[in-house]
N, C-alpha and C positions, 0 to 999 in steps of 0.2 A: 921291748915285747915285738916277738917274731912278725915278721908283715903278712905272712899267711894266716897266723893266728889272729892278727887284729883284724884282717879281712873276714875270717869266718867268725868274729864275734859281731862285727857290724851287720854281717849278714844274717846272724842268728837275731840278734835284736830287732832289724828289720822285718825278718817274718813273724817276729812275736808281736809287733805293732801292728802289723796286716791281720795277722787273723784276729786280735783282739777288735779292729776297726768290722772286720768281716762279722764277729760274734754280736758287737753292738747293734749293727746293723738288722741283724737277723730278730733282735730283742725289740728293735724299734718298729719292724714290719708286725710282729706278733702282737705288741701294742698297739698297732694303727688296726689291725685287724679285730681286736678285742672290742674297741666300741661297736661295731658292726653288729653285734649281738646283743648288745645292750639295749637298742632300742627296739627291740624283739620282747627282751623282758619287760620292760616299761611299758610297751603296749598291751601284753597280757595283763599285765597288774593292774593295769586303767580300765581295762575290758570286764574284768572281775569284779573290780571297785565299783563300775558304772552296773553291772547286772546287779551286783548287791543292793545299789542303792534305790533300783527299779523295783526289787523284790521288797525291799522296806517301805517303800510309796505304797505299793499294792496292799501289803498288811495292814498299813496305819490307815487307809481309806477305807478297808473293809470292817474296821472296826467302828462301833458307832460313836458318835460324837460324844455321848453321855459318858462312855466308858475310859475315854482317854483323859490323861492327867492334863489337869489346868496350864494354861501357858503362864509362867511367871516372870 
């Protein structure tokens, strides 16, 4: 194999591995940033669930005891 050709081949392989490493780092950065938005979604879901529970409790308290189904 020609020395210039083998040097060029090694340079291309090195560049490919460098670009692959950069792409992986970018992907890892995106993945690391994603969980930051996840707690916001979970918080919103918990807030809505809490509000629904409060509304359900108020409705149950407004219903007279005789009208409620017996606890079994």
